All heavy atoms as an XYZ file, in Angstrom:
982
protein
N       0.839     -1.186      0.000
C       0.000      0.000      0.000
C       0.884      1.249      0.000
O       1.902      1.297      0.676
C      -0.915     -0.019      1.218
C      -1.729      1.244      1.370
S      -2.936      1.156      2.694
C      -4.240      0.345      1.801
N       0.473      2.242     -0.746
C       1.208      3.513     -0.788
C       1.046      4.241      0.542
O      -0.046      4.305      1.083
C       0.679      4.397     -1.921
C       0.868      3.816     -3.301
C       2.321      3.587     -3.633
O       3.162      4.447     -3.333
O       2.624      2.521     -4.207
N       2.134      4.785      1.053
C       2.120      5.458      2.340
C       2.456      6.931      2.160
O       3.374      7.281      1.415
C       3.158      4.813      3.257
C       3.236      5.441      4.618
C       4.288      4.790      5.498
O       4.738      3.672      5.185
O       4.669      5.414      6.491
N       1.702      7.791      2.829
C       2.020      9.219      2.872
C       2.866      9.446      4.104
O       2.501      9.059      5.206
C       0.750     10.081      2.899
C      -0.029      9.925      1.593
C       1.115     11.542      3.160
C      -1.339     10.663      1.573
N       3.996     10.072      3.921
C       4.908     10.316      5.021
C       4.615     11.663      5.687
O       4.686     11.810      6.902
C       6.373     10.260      4.533
C       7.338     10.636      5.643
C       6.683      8.885      3.983
N       4.262     12.662      4.892
C       4.048     14.000      5.432
C       3.273     14.827      4.419
O       3.367     14.601      3.220
C       5.417     14.644      5.703
C       5.371     15.969      6.388
C       6.765     16.504      6.692
O       7.712     16.209      5.933
O       6.903     17.204      7.697
N       2.514     15.777      4.922
C       1.847     16.749      4.064
C       2.057     18.125      4.701
O       1.946     18.265      5.921
C       0.349     16.415      3.865
C      -0.271     17.324      2.826
C      -0.405     16.443      5.173
C      -1.652     16.863      2.367
N       2.452     19.096      3.892
C       2.741     20.433      4.404
C       2.078     21.471      3.508
O       2.000     21.293      2.304
C       4.245     20.701      4.427
C       5.030     19.839      5.361
C       6.490     20.250      5.412
C       7.275     19.874      4.220
N       7.597     18.484      4.036
N       1.672     22.558      4.120
C       1.142     23.702      3.381
C       2.269     24.705      3.135
O       3.210     24.809      3.920
C       0.031     24.369      4.181
N       2.157     25.451      2.034
C       3.046     26.566      1.743
C       2.338     27.834      2.212
O       1.375     28.278      1.598
C       3.346     26.658      0.239
C       4.393     25.709     -0.231
C       4.076     24.385     -0.512
C       5.701     26.122     -0.406
C       5.036     23.494     -0.954
C       6.687     25.242     -0.845
C       6.339     23.924     -1.118
N       2.812     28.394      3.303
C       2.212     29.578      3.915
C       2.855     30.823      3.310
O       4.087     30.925      3.269
C       2.410     29.536      5.450
C       1.886     30.802      6.108
C       1.741     28.291      6.038
N       2.044     31.783      2.836
C       2.613     32.988      2.228
C       3.205     33.945      3.259
O       2.807     33.944      4.427
C       1.407     33.627      1.538
C       0.232     33.167      2.330
C       0.571     31.791      2.807
N       4.141     34.776      2.809
C       4.763     35.790      3.668
C       4.947     37.073      2.868
O       5.557     37.057      1.807
C       6.104     35.304      4.184
N       4.423     38.171      3.383
C       4.603     39.475      2.739
C       6.020     39.991      2.968
O       6.687     40.457      2.053
C       3.581     40.469      3.288
C       3.624     41.822      2.633
C       2.506     42.704      3.154
C       2.460     44.024      2.420
N       1.342     44.849      2.901
N       6.462     39.923      4.211
C       7.823     40.296      4.592
C       8.450     39.015      5.142
O       8.217     38.635      6.289
C       7.788     41.405      5.644
C       9.168     41.843      6.122
O      10.101     41.004      6.151
O       9.310     43.023      6.484
N       9.225     38.339      4.306
C       9.742     37.011      4.617
C      10.532     36.989      5.931
O      10.327     36.112      6.776
C      10.603     36.540      3.446
C      10.939     35.084      3.435
C       9.978     34.101      3.618
C      12.247     34.677      3.203
C      10.301     32.752      3.585
C      12.587     33.333      3.161
C      11.604     32.365      3.355
N      11.424     37.957      6.133
C      12.234     38.000      7.355
C      11.365     38.214      8.585
O      11.563     37.562      9.619
C      13.320     39.077      7.253
C      14.357     38.806      6.179
C      15.046     37.458      6.317
O      15.418     37.094      7.462
O      15.220     36.762      5.297
N      10.406     39.108      8.485
C       9.500     39.370      9.607
C       8.669     38.129      9.947
O       8.512     37.779     11.115
C       8.575     40.539      9.281
C       7.595     40.864     10.395
C       6.583     41.899      9.988
O       5.909     41.743      8.970
N       6.480     42.965     10.762
N       8.162     37.455      8.929
C       7.349     36.265      9.164
C       8.169     35.139      9.776
O       7.701     34.427     10.669
C       6.677     35.795      7.870
O       5.648     36.696      7.512
N       9.404     34.976      9.325
C      10.265     33.952      9.931
C      10.459     34.243     11.418
O      10.355     33.333     12.253
C      11.613     33.871      9.211
C      11.521     33.230      7.840
C      12.879     32.974      7.224
C      13.568     34.253      6.830
N      14.806     34.021      6.063
N      10.709     35.486     11.767
C      10.889     35.862     13.170
C       9.602     35.630     13.966
O       9.642     35.126     15.095
C      11.324     37.329     13.268
N       8.460     35.957     13.386
C       7.165     35.750     14.039
C       6.969     34.278     14.403
O       6.619     33.952     15.546
C       6.041     36.229     13.107
C       4.662     35.878     13.574
C       4.005     36.665     14.514
C       3.996     34.772     13.068
C       2.727     36.344     14.951
C       2.715     34.437     13.491
C       2.088     35.224     14.439
N       7.197     33.391     13.454
C       6.970     31.970     13.716
C       7.978     31.405     14.723
O       7.618     30.558     15.546
C       6.940     31.172     12.410
C       5.674     31.473     11.650
C       5.703     32.153     10.452
C       4.440     31.101     12.166
C       4.534     32.449      9.774
C       3.264     31.401     11.499
C       3.319     32.077     10.302
O       2.152     32.382      9.644
N       9.198     31.895     14.688
C      10.159     31.485     15.715
C       9.692     31.983     17.085
O       9.763     31.262     18.076
C      11.561     32.006     15.397
C      12.230     31.305     14.223
C      13.700     31.698     14.085
N      13.914     33.128     13.948
C      14.068     33.772     12.784
N      14.055     33.099     11.633
N      14.277     35.070     12.760
N       9.181     33.214     17.131
C       8.735     33.798     18.401
C       7.570     33.036     19.025
O       7.441     33.011     20.253
C       8.333     35.268     18.214
C       9.518     36.199     18.035
O      10.675     35.763     18.240
O       9.288     37.373     17.679
N       6.705     32.418     18.213
C       5.583     31.683     18.814
C       5.905     30.216     19.063
O       5.031     29.444     19.462
C       4.256     31.830     18.025
C       4.339     31.258     16.615
C       3.791     33.278     18.038
C       2.986     31.195     15.903
N       7.162     29.826     18.831
C       7.581     28.507     19.253
C       7.874     27.489     18.184
O       8.175     26.337     18.494
N       7.811     27.882     16.914
C       8.189     26.957     15.852
C       9.703     26.981     15.668
O      10.344     28.019     15.855
C       7.504     27.321     14.525
C       6.054     26.970     14.489
C       5.093     27.900     14.845
C       5.635     25.705     14.101
C       3.740     27.581     14.818
C       4.285     25.371     14.066
C       3.340     26.309     14.427
N      10.261     25.855     15.288
C      11.693     25.753     15.004
C      11.904     25.906     13.504
O      11.259     25.215     12.716
C      12.238     24.375     15.456
O      12.039     24.253     16.859
C      13.708     24.221     15.108
N      12.789     26.811     13.125
C      13.143     26.963     11.716
C      14.287     26.012     11.426
O      15.376     26.137     11.973
C      13.558     28.401     11.420
C      13.883     28.618      9.959
C      14.279     30.051      9.658
O      13.919     30.975     10.380
N      15.035     30.223      8.597
N      14.019     25.036     10.561
C      15.008     24.000     10.278
C      15.830     24.279      9.026
O      16.932     23.768      8.888
C      14.324     22.638     10.155
N      15.286     25.069      8.102
C      16.045     25.408      6.895
C      15.476     26.676      6.275
O      14.377     27.119      6.612
C      16.002     24.266      5.870
O      14.700     24.114      5.355
N      16.246     27.236      5.346
C      15.846     28.445      4.625
C      16.647     28.472      3.326
O      17.799     28.899      3.316
C      16.133     29.674      5.479
C      15.684     30.968      4.828
O      15.196     30.942      3.674
O      15.842     32.029      5.479
N      16.044     27.984      2.249
C      16.733     27.880      0.971
C      15.807     28.337     -0.157
O      14.676     27.876     -0.257
C      17.176     26.417      0.694
C      17.871     26.306     -0.649
C      18.076     25.899      1.804
N      16.292     29.231     -0.991
C      15.561     29.626     -2.183
C      14.187     30.224     -1.947
O      13.264     30.004     -2.716
N      14.040     30.985     -0.875
C      12.758     31.634     -0.608
C      11.729     30.731      0.043
O      10.544     31.065      0.080
N      12.150     29.604      0.590
C      11.253     28.693      1.314
C      11.935     28.289      2.614
O      13.050     27.766      2.602
C      10.911     27.437      0.486
C      10.043     26.479      1.294
C      10.211     27.819     -0.813
N      11.261     28.550      3.733
C      11.785     28.185      5.048
C      10.916     27.081      5.636
O       9.688     27.164      5.601
C      11.799     29.397      5.972
N      11.576     26.061      6.161
C      10.893     24.913      6.752
C      10.784     25.115      8.256
O      11.786     25.330      8.934
C      11.687     23.643      6.436
C      11.148     22.379      7.052
C      10.026     21.750      6.540
C      11.784     21.793      8.146
C       9.534     20.580      7.109
C      11.307     20.627      8.715
C      10.179     20.029      8.197
O       9.706     18.869      8.760
N       9.555     25.067      8.778
C       9.297     25.227     10.201
C       8.610     23.987     10.734
O       7.801     23.369     10.041
C       8.377     26.431     10.450
C       9.077     27.753     10.360
C       9.194     28.397      9.138
C       9.609     28.356     11.487
C       9.845     29.617      9.045
C      10.264     29.567     11.397
C      10.376     30.199     10.176
N       8.928     23.657     11.987
C       8.235     22.530     12.606
C       8.091     22.761     14.099
O       8.779     23.589     14.706
C       8.963     21.209     12.331
C      10.292     21.095     12.997
N      10.452     20.599     14.266
C      11.533     21.429     12.568
C      11.726     20.622     14.592
N      12.413     21.130     13.575
N       7.149     22.024     14.662
C       6.960     21.951     16.113
C       6.601     20.502     16.376
O       5.526     20.051     15.988
C       5.845     22.888     16.562
C       5.788     23.040     18.056
N       5.343     22.046     18.878
C       6.133     24.078     18.853
C       5.410     22.462     20.134
N       5.900     23.694     20.137
N       7.525     19.750     16.940
C       7.317     18.313     17.077
C       7.252     17.685     15.694
O       8.086     17.960     14.840
N       6.228     16.885     15.458
C       6.059     16.220     14.164
C       5.239     17.023     13.164
O       4.963     16.546     12.068
C       5.404     14.847     14.358
C       6.324     13.885     15.072
O       7.536     13.941     14.889
N       5.760     13.028     15.888
N       4.823     18.223     13.530
C       3.985     19.052     12.651
C       4.854     20.121     11.989
O       5.737     20.694     12.630
C       2.868     19.701     13.447
S       1.771     18.486     14.199
N       4.595     20.375     10.711
C       5.454     21.312      9.996
C       4.697     22.054      8.906
O       3.599     21.673      8.510
C       6.642     20.569      9.382
O       6.190     19.594      8.475
N       5.323     23.129      8.423
C       4.815     23.882      7.276
C       6.002     24.540      6.590
O       7.100     24.611      7.139
C       3.755     24.917      7.691
C       4.288     26.055      8.529
C       4.686     27.245      7.947
C       4.376     25.928      9.903
C       5.173     28.298      8.715
C       4.866     26.967     10.688
C       5.258     28.148     10.089
N       5.776     25.002      5.379
C       6.784     25.709      4.607
C       6.349     27.166      4.474
O       5.249     27.444      4.003
C       6.948     25.073      3.228
C       7.420     23.621      3.263
C       7.214     22.960      1.912
C       8.869     23.539      3.694
N       7.187     28.070      4.896
C       6.929     29.497      4.729
C       7.582     29.921      3.426
O       8.766     29.663      3.209
C       7.525     30.288      5.894
C       7.248     31.787      5.878
C       5.772     32.061      6.155
C       8.127     32.491      6.904
N       6.793     30.547      2.562
C       7.340     30.929      1.254
C       7.412     32.441      1.115
O       6.553     33.171      1.604
C       6.512     30.323      0.132
C       5.057     30.738      0.098
C       4.304     30.099     -1.037
O       4.864     29.791     -2.078
N       3.011     29.911     -0.862
N       8.439     32.889      0.454
C       8.629     34.302      0.173
C       7.749     34.657     -1.022
O       8.232     34.878     -2.134
C      10.112     34.586     -0.110
C      10.407     36.067     -0.147
O       9.521     36.876      0.162
O      11.548     36.413     -0.504
N       6.453     34.651     -0.780
C       5.438     34.885     -1.811
C       4.267     35.560     -1.132
O       3.858     35.155     -0.038
C       4.980     33.559     -2.425
C       3.749     33.691     -3.288
C       3.860     34.088     -4.612
C       2.491     33.435     -2.759
C       2.722     34.227     -5.399
C       1.348     33.574     -3.541
C       1.468     33.975     -4.860
N       3.689     36.569     -1.788
C       2.548     37.272     -1.193
C       1.616     37.787     -2.278
O       2.049     38.446     -3.224
C       3.040     38.447     -0.345
C       1.914     39.269      0.231
C       1.203     38.825      1.342
C       1.560     40.484     -0.333
C       0.172     39.579      1.870
C       0.531     41.243      0.187
C      -0.168     40.788      1.298
O      -1.189     41.535      1.815
N       0.381     37.464     -2.121
C      -0.734     38.073     -2.851
C      -1.786     38.332     -1.788
O      -2.201     37.407     -1.080
C      -1.314     37.155     -3.930
C      -0.400     36.829     -5.079
C      -0.262     38.015     -6.049
N       0.555     37.660     -7.188
C       1.879     37.727     -7.232
N       2.552     38.121     -6.188
N       2.542     37.388     -8.306
N      -2.202     39.584     -1.640
C      -3.122     39.989     -0.580
C      -4.345     39.079     -0.506
O      -4.707     38.605      0.565
C      -3.545     41.445     -0.802
C      -4.481     42.004      0.251
C      -4.754     43.463     -0.022
C      -5.753     44.155      0.846
N      -5.956     43.749      2.188
N      -4.988     38.830     -1.639
C      -6.212     38.017     -1.654
C      -5.930     36.594     -1.187
O      -6.749     35.968     -0.520
C      -6.835     37.986     -3.050
C      -7.251     39.341     -3.579
C      -6.078     40.177     -4.111
O      -4.985     39.628     -4.387
O      -6.254     41.406     -4.213
N      -4.781     36.071     -1.543
C      -4.403     34.719     -1.132
C      -4.123     34.676      0.370
O      -4.687     33.849      1.095
C      -3.175     34.253     -1.915
C      -2.637     32.938     -1.485
N      -3.323     31.755     -1.628
C      -1.464     32.615     -0.884
C      -2.602     30.758     -1.145
N      -1.473     31.254     -0.688
N      -3.271     35.569      0.852
C      -2.873     35.572      2.261
C      -4.062     35.783      3.184
O      -4.200     35.106      4.205
C      -1.812     36.641      2.511
N      -4.941     36.701      2.831
C      -6.061     37.022      3.706
C      -7.200     36.015      3.617
O      -8.184     36.128      4.338
C      -6.543     38.441      3.433
C      -5.488     39.465      3.857
C      -5.888     40.893      3.611
O      -6.982     41.139      3.055
O      -5.101     41.779      3.984
N      -7.072     35.009      2.767
C      -8.040     33.922      2.687
C      -7.408     32.578      3.011
O      -8.005     31.530      2.786
C      -8.674     33.874      1.290
C      -9.662     34.999      1.109
O     -10.748     34.966      1.660
N      -9.258     36.017      0.369
N      -6.209     32.608      3.541
C      -5.458     31.401      3.869
C      -5.626     31.125      5.357
O      -5.506     32.028      6.182
C      -3.981     31.620      3.539
C      -3.173     30.367      3.453
C      -2.988     29.730      2.234
C      -2.590     29.808      4.580
C      -2.229     28.570      2.138
C      -1.836     28.654      4.493
C      -1.656     28.025      3.270
N      -5.917     29.884      5.709
C      -6.100     29.523      7.108
C      -5.381     28.225      7.419
O      -5.387     27.298      6.608
C      -7.591     29.356      7.425
C      -7.872     29.119      8.892
S      -9.617     28.782      9.306
C     -10.473     30.113      8.502
N      -4.760     28.188      8.581
C      -4.112     26.977      9.085
C      -4.821     26.576     10.369
O      -5.232     27.440     11.157
C      -2.634     27.232      9.372
C      -1.793     27.529      8.149
S      -1.538     26.102      7.087
C      -0.376     25.157      8.070
N      -4.970     25.269     10.579
C      -5.585     24.764     11.801
C      -4.554     23.931     12.542
O      -3.933     23.042     11.963
C      -6.813     23.911     11.480
C      -7.533     23.458     12.696
N      -7.311     22.239     13.281
C      -8.446     24.092     13.461
C      -8.074     22.126     14.354
N      -8.782     23.233     14.487
N      -4.380     24.223     13.818
C      -3.422     23.510     14.653
C      -4.196     22.882     15.805
O      -4.811     23.595     16.602
C      -2.339     24.460     15.213
C      -1.334     23.704     16.063
C      -1.650     25.218     14.092
N      -4.176     21.563     15.875
C      -4.832     20.852     16.964
C      -3.825     20.663     18.093
O      -2.733     20.124     17.875
C      -5.344     19.496     16.473
C      -6.179     18.683     17.454
C      -7.463     19.431     17.830
C      -6.520     17.333     16.849
N      -4.167     21.142     19.285
C      -3.263     21.077     20.434
C      -3.930     20.328     21.582
O      -5.140     20.130     21.589
C      -2.837     22.500     20.889
C      -2.085     23.229     19.781
C      -4.026     23.318     21.360
N      -3.123     19.935     22.560
C      -3.656     19.209     23.718
C      -4.144     20.145     24.812
O      -5.019     19.788     25.578
C      -2.596     18.258     24.282
C      -2.318     17.088     23.377
C      -1.374     16.101     24.026
C      -1.152     14.914     23.102
N      -0.243     13.940     23.703
N      -3.556     21.357     24.911
C      -3.928     22.300     25.973
C      -4.053     23.698     25.368
O      -3.063     24.413     25.217
C      -2.880     22.261     27.088
C      -3.250     23.125     28.276
O      -4.085     24.051     28.147
O      -2.681     22.884     29.365
N      -5.276     24.076     25.038
C      -5.527     25.353     24.359
C      -5.120     26.550     25.221
O      -4.584     27.531     24.725
C      -7.009     25.450     23.902
C      -7.192     26.569     22.879
C      -7.946     25.641     25.075
C      -6.599     26.287     21.551
N      -5.366     26.449     26.530
C      -5.039     27.582     27.411
C      -3.522     27.761     27.543
O      -3.032     28.896     27.594
C      -5.708     27.412     28.777
C      -7.213     27.509     28.654
C      -8.006     26.372     28.669
C      -7.839     28.744     28.481
C      -9.389     26.454     28.532
C      -9.222     28.841     28.332
C      -9.984     27.690     28.362
O     -11.342     27.782     28.209
N      -2.776     26.674     27.577
C      -1.314     26.771     27.632
C      -0.776     27.390     26.345
O       0.151     28.214     26.382
C      -0.701     25.390     27.858
N      -1.353     27.029     25.197
C      -0.897     27.599     23.926
C      -1.204     29.085     23.845
O      -0.376     29.880     23.407
C      -1.494     26.841     22.732
C      -0.523     25.857     22.215
C      -0.430     24.531     22.525
C       0.559     26.139     21.311
N       0.639     23.964     21.875
C       1.257     24.925     21.120
C       0.998     27.277     20.658
C       2.372     24.841     20.290
C       2.108     27.187     19.832
C       2.774     25.978     19.656
N      -2.409     29.476     24.270
C      -2.743     30.901     24.217
C      -1.827     31.688     25.151
O      -1.344     32.776     24.808
C      -4.202     31.162     24.556
C      -4.574     32.618     24.265
C      -6.039     32.909     24.432
N      -6.321     34.263     24.012
C      -5.987     35.355     24.707
N      -5.326     35.250     25.856
N      -6.283     36.558     24.248
N      -1.572     31.139     26.332
C      -0.653     31.800     27.276
C       0.731     31.956     26.653
O       1.356     33.012     26.766
C      -0.576     30.982     28.568
C       0.326     31.584     29.606
C       0.368     30.738     30.867
C       1.317     31.388     31.871
N       1.581     30.542     33.011
N       1.194     30.912     25.968
C       2.501     30.965     25.303
C       2.532     32.083     24.257
O       3.510     32.829     24.153
C       2.788     29.613     24.642
C       4.088     29.531     23.903
C       4.255     28.143     23.315
C       5.580     28.026     22.611
N       5.935     26.661     22.288
N       1.460     32.209     23.475
C       1.387     33.264     22.457
C       1.392     34.635     23.120
O       2.132     35.534     22.703
C       0.148     33.082     21.549
C      -0.060     34.307     20.667
C       0.286     31.824     20.688
N       0.584     34.818     24.158
C       0.536     36.108     24.863
C       1.912     36.456     25.416
O       2.410     37.577     25.223
C      -0.525     36.069     25.991
C      -0.387     37.287     26.905
C      -1.927     35.991     25.402
N       2.544     35.493     26.094
C       3.843     35.752     26.713
C       4.965     35.971     25.706
O       5.975     36.608     26.017
C       4.205     34.604     27.665
C       3.330     34.599     28.902
C       3.581     33.422     29.832
O       4.337     32.494     29.456
O       3.016     33.433     30.935
N       4.774     35.516     24.469
C       5.792     35.726     23.432
C       5.884     37.189     23.009
O       6.890     37.610     22.443
C       5.488     34.866     22.203
O       4.397     35.407     21.464
N       4.827     37.964     23.257
C       4.817     39.382     22.896
C       4.546     39.667     21.432
O       4.679     40.811     20.985
N       4.144     38.661     20.654
C       3.964     38.864     19.213
C       2.832     39.825     18.880
O       2.889     40.508     17.859
C       3.761     37.532     18.441
C       4.997     36.656     18.519
C       2.515     36.804     18.883
N       1.798     39.889     19.728
C       0.670     40.778     19.443
C       1.158     42.220     19.367
O       0.832     42.948     18.425
C      -0.456     40.605     20.480
C      -1.544     41.652     20.284
C      -1.052     39.203     20.396
N       1.955     42.615     20.336
C       2.483     43.980     20.361
C       3.603     44.175     19.336
O       3.657     45.181     18.638
C       3.007     44.322     21.759
C       1.971     44.276     22.856
C       1.638     42.868     23.356
O       2.390     41.902     23.067
O       0.601     42.726     24.031
N       4.496     43.198     19.260
C       5.673     43.320     18.393
C       5.306     43.384     16.913
O       5.908     44.151     16.153
C       6.604     42.132     18.648
C       7.905     42.173     17.877
C       8.798     40.999     18.274
C      10.113     40.994     17.536
N      10.970     39.854     17.940
N       4.327     42.575     16.495
C       3.976     42.487     15.071
C       2.619     43.106     14.747
O       2.195     43.064     13.597
C       3.992     41.019     14.620
C       5.330     40.370     14.798
C       5.602     39.567     15.899
C       6.359     40.560     13.874
C       6.840     38.966     16.077
C       7.599     39.974     14.044
C       7.833     39.172     15.153
O       9.062     38.590     15.318
N       1.935     43.633     15.746
C       0.616     44.251     15.566
C      -0.367     43.278     14.909
O      -1.014     43.600     13.910
C       0.725     45.555     14.770
C       1.731     46.500     15.349
N       1.520     47.195     16.524
C       2.985     46.824     14.947
C       2.589     47.917     16.807
N       3.498     47.718     15.871
N      -0.451     42.080     15.489
C      -1.341     41.042     14.979
C      -2.535     40.876     15.917
O      -2.517     41.370     17.049
C      -0.606     39.689     14.797
C       0.488     39.816     13.740
C      -0.023     39.193     16.115
N      -3.565     40.179     15.424
C      -4.779     39.968     16.210
C      -4.759     38.591     16.868
O      -4.395     37.600     16.246
C      -6.015     40.091     15.317
C      -6.219     41.497     14.773
C      -7.497     41.635     13.946
N      -7.667     40.641     12.902
C      -7.122     40.699     11.684
N      -6.353     41.706     11.358
N      -7.361     39.763     10.800
N      -5.204     38.562     18.129
C      -5.313     37.339     18.906
C      -6.689     37.340     19.567
O      -7.048     38.308     20.244
C      -4.212     37.295     19.973
C      -4.267     36.156     20.984
C      -4.033     34.805     20.299
C      -3.249     36.389     22.097
N      -7.450     36.273     19.378
C      -8.779     36.203     19.990
C      -8.699     35.517     21.349
O      -7.683     34.925     21.715
C      -9.748     35.442     19.078
O      -9.494     34.042     19.145
N      -9.791     35.584     22.070
C      -9.946     34.827     23.310
C     -10.241     33.377     22.950
O     -10.621     33.072     21.812
C     -11.101     35.404     24.139
C     -10.874     36.828     24.611
C      -9.693     36.965     25.567
O      -9.453     36.024     26.359
O      -9.021     38.001     25.526
N     -10.112     32.477     23.914
C     -10.520     31.082     23.719
C     -12.045     31.047     23.752
O     -12.666     31.657     24.621
C      -9.940     30.168     24.819
C     -10.514     28.761     24.715
C      -8.420     30.136     24.748
N     -12.618     30.368     22.761
C     -14.072     30.254     22.670
C     -14.467     28.795     22.477
O     -13.731     28.040     21.839
C     -14.590     31.088     21.494
C     -14.318     32.572     21.626
S     -14.785     33.539     20.155
C     -16.426     32.971     19.827
N     -15.627     28.427     23.005
C     -16.158     27.092     22.757
C     -16.951     27.131     21.460
O     -17.812     27.984     21.270
C     -17.055     26.628     23.899
C     -17.520     25.197     23.711
C     -18.234     24.623     24.918
O     -18.069     25.159     26.035
O     -18.954     23.624     24.734
N     -16.629     26.233     20.544
C     -17.262     26.203     19.229
C     -18.323     25.104     19.172
O     -18.191     24.080     19.835
C     -16.212     25.980     18.141
C     -15.151     27.046     18.083
C     -15.686     28.421     17.730
O     -16.820     28.592     17.299
N     -14.864     29.439     17.939
N     -19.367     25.294     18.347
C     -20.434     24.293     18.253
C     -19.969     22.965     17.659
O     -20.661     21.958     17.776
C     -21.483     24.966     17.365
C     -20.788     26.084     16.679
C     -19.632     26.482     17.547
N     -18.790     22.930     17.050
C     -18.291     21.693     16.466
C     -17.454     20.879     17.467
O     -16.737     19.963     17.095
C     -17.514     21.936     15.179
C     -16.441     22.995     15.257
C     -15.155     22.841     15.701
C     -16.562     24.359     14.892
N     -14.469     24.035     15.643
C     -15.314     24.988     15.136
C     -17.599     25.142     14.368
C     -15.086     26.330     14.883
C     -17.361     26.480     14.116
C     -16.125     27.051     14.374
N     -17.546     21.224     18.767
C     -16.910     20.429     19.796
C     -15.452     20.735     20.052
O     -14.682     19.841     20.393
N     -15.086     22.004     19.898
C     -13.700     22.405     20.155
C     -13.666     23.695     20.952
O     -14.582     24.516     20.855
C     -12.942     22.649     18.846
C     -12.746     21.451     17.990
S     -11.624     21.814     16.619
C     -10.192     20.969     17.245
N     -12.584     23.851     21.696
C     -12.205     25.146     22.230
C     -11.159     25.671     21.270
O     -10.289     24.918     20.830
C     -11.582     25.005     23.626
C     -12.482     24.515     24.735
C     -11.656     24.257     26.003
C     -13.586     25.519     25.020
N     -11.237     26.940     20.907
C     -10.202     27.464     20.015
C      -9.979     28.952     20.181
O     -10.752     29.655     20.813
C     -10.459     27.086     18.561
C     -11.575     27.848     17.875
O     -12.122     28.817     18.455
O     -11.922     27.496     16.737
N      -8.859     29.404     19.639
C      -8.564     30.825     19.511
C      -7.895     31.032     18.168
O      -7.385     30.089     17.560
C      -7.689     31.353     20.663
C      -6.262     30.895     20.660
C      -5.283     31.584     19.951
C      -5.878     29.776     21.394
C      -3.959     31.151     19.960
C      -4.561     29.353     21.416
C      -3.598     30.037     20.696
N      -7.928     32.262     17.687
C      -7.288     32.572     16.417
C      -6.161     33.573     16.624
O      -6.196     34.407     17.534
C      -8.288     33.135     15.382
O      -8.883     34.332     15.914
C      -9.361     32.111     15.047
N      -5.173     33.464     15.746
C      -4.026     34.360     15.714
C      -3.761     34.679     14.253
O      -3.656     33.774     13.427
C      -2.800     33.677     16.331
C      -1.469     34.427     16.245
C      -1.514     35.712     17.067
C      -0.327     33.517     16.712
N      -3.700     35.958     13.927
C      -3.414     36.374     12.562
C      -1.939     36.720     12.458
O      -1.408     37.455     13.293
C      -4.264     37.606     12.181
O      -5.639     37.290     12.389
C      -4.060     37.987     10.733
N      -1.272     36.173     11.438
C       0.165     36.442     11.299
C       0.385     37.815     10.661
O      -0.570     38.493     10.280
C       0.855     35.283     10.566
C       0.862     35.381      9.060
O       0.180     36.257      8.483
O       1.553     34.565      8.431
N       1.626     38.274     10.535
C       1.890     39.620     10.023
C       1.370     39.915      8.620
O       1.183     41.082      8.259
C       3.418     39.723     10.058
C       3.827     38.796     11.141
C       2.862     37.643     11.036
N       1.108     38.907      7.785
C       0.607     39.215      6.435
C      -0.873     38.867      6.266
O      -1.403     38.976      5.171
C       1.465     38.553      5.356
S       1.117     36.845      4.989
N      -1.544     38.448      7.345
C      -2.978     38.216      7.277
C      -3.418     36.766      7.282
O      -4.611     36.487      7.235
N      -2.478     35.822      7.358
C      -2.847     34.401      7.437
C      -3.477     34.144      8.806
O      -2.946     34.573      9.830
C      -1.617     33.491      7.233
C      -1.960     32.032      7.515
C      -1.069     33.645      5.820
N      -4.612     33.457      8.799
C      -5.321     33.144     10.034
C      -4.933     31.763     10.526
O      -5.053     30.784      9.803
C      -6.835     33.200      9.812
C      -7.687     32.940     11.050
C      -7.546     34.085     12.043
C      -9.141     32.759     10.651
N      -4.445     31.695     11.743
C      -4.112     30.435     12.406
C      -5.177     30.176     13.457
O      -5.418     31.016     14.322
C      -2.732     30.512     13.056
C      -1.618     30.458     12.064
C      -1.219     31.468     11.222
C      -0.782     29.346     11.791
N      -0.171     31.040     10.442
C       0.113     29.736     10.775
C      -0.690     28.053     12.308
C       1.086     28.884     10.264
C       0.281     27.202     11.807
C       1.149     27.621     10.797
N      -5.817     29.030     13.378
C      -6.841     28.634     14.351
C      -6.271     27.483     15.166
O      -6.003     26.412     14.649
C      -8.117     28.213     13.631
C      -9.252     27.880     14.575
C     -10.558     27.609     13.833
N     -11.061     28.778     13.159
C     -11.831     29.712     13.723
N     -12.178     29.611     14.982
N     -12.258     30.736     13.021
N      -6.042     27.754     16.445
C      -5.538     26.752     17.372
C      -6.748     26.152     18.081
O      -7.577     26.891     18.615
C      -4.607     27.385     18.408
C      -3.294     27.845     17.839
C      -3.186     29.022     17.110
C      -2.149     27.079     18.030
C      -1.982     29.437     16.581
C      -0.931     27.500     17.513
C      -0.845     28.667     16.778
N      -6.857     24.825     18.070
C      -8.025     24.185     18.666
C      -7.674     22.998     19.532
O      -6.633     22.356     19.344
N      -8.575     22.721     20.475
C      -8.482     21.547     21.344
C      -9.828     20.855     21.327
O     -10.867     21.508     21.521
C      -8.133     21.977     22.773
C      -8.146     20.841     23.767
C      -7.953     21.291     25.199
O      -7.553     22.452     25.446
O      -8.222     20.477     26.090
N      -9.838     19.561     21.109
C     -11.082     18.801     21.159
C     -11.621     18.766     22.584
O     -10.860     18.667     23.530
C     -10.853     17.363     20.678
C     -10.604     17.282     19.195
O     -11.220     17.994     18.409
N      -9.698     16.417     18.806
N     -12.950     18.886     22.685
C     -13.578     18.757     24.018
C     -14.592     17.623     24.001
O     -14.984     17.152     22.974
C     -14.243     20.069     24.497
C     -15.202     20.631     23.445
C     -13.177     21.080     24.847
C     -15.958     21.855     23.903
């Protein structure tokens, strides 16, 4: 049987250097940076940050991160100082009708990250 080893999204960046710093600040590890594509991971989860930006694309792009402790993740984001440093939006934790607690964080170019925990 054919096996999938990994699947990653290419996340856009308006200011590539700023976005790389943002993702490092919220706890992702930058493992490489070659040819306008930076590889980020946290544990076994990863994405590729690309030096590419189209406003309509970035502002309609969403990533979902499933975590074990939503309150610990939100605290980590708050304590990182990214909201003030990058002038990004961070929501409160909310209970969703689809059975999750979640909060959203918008990155410096408008990509929406939804962090969720199953309840």
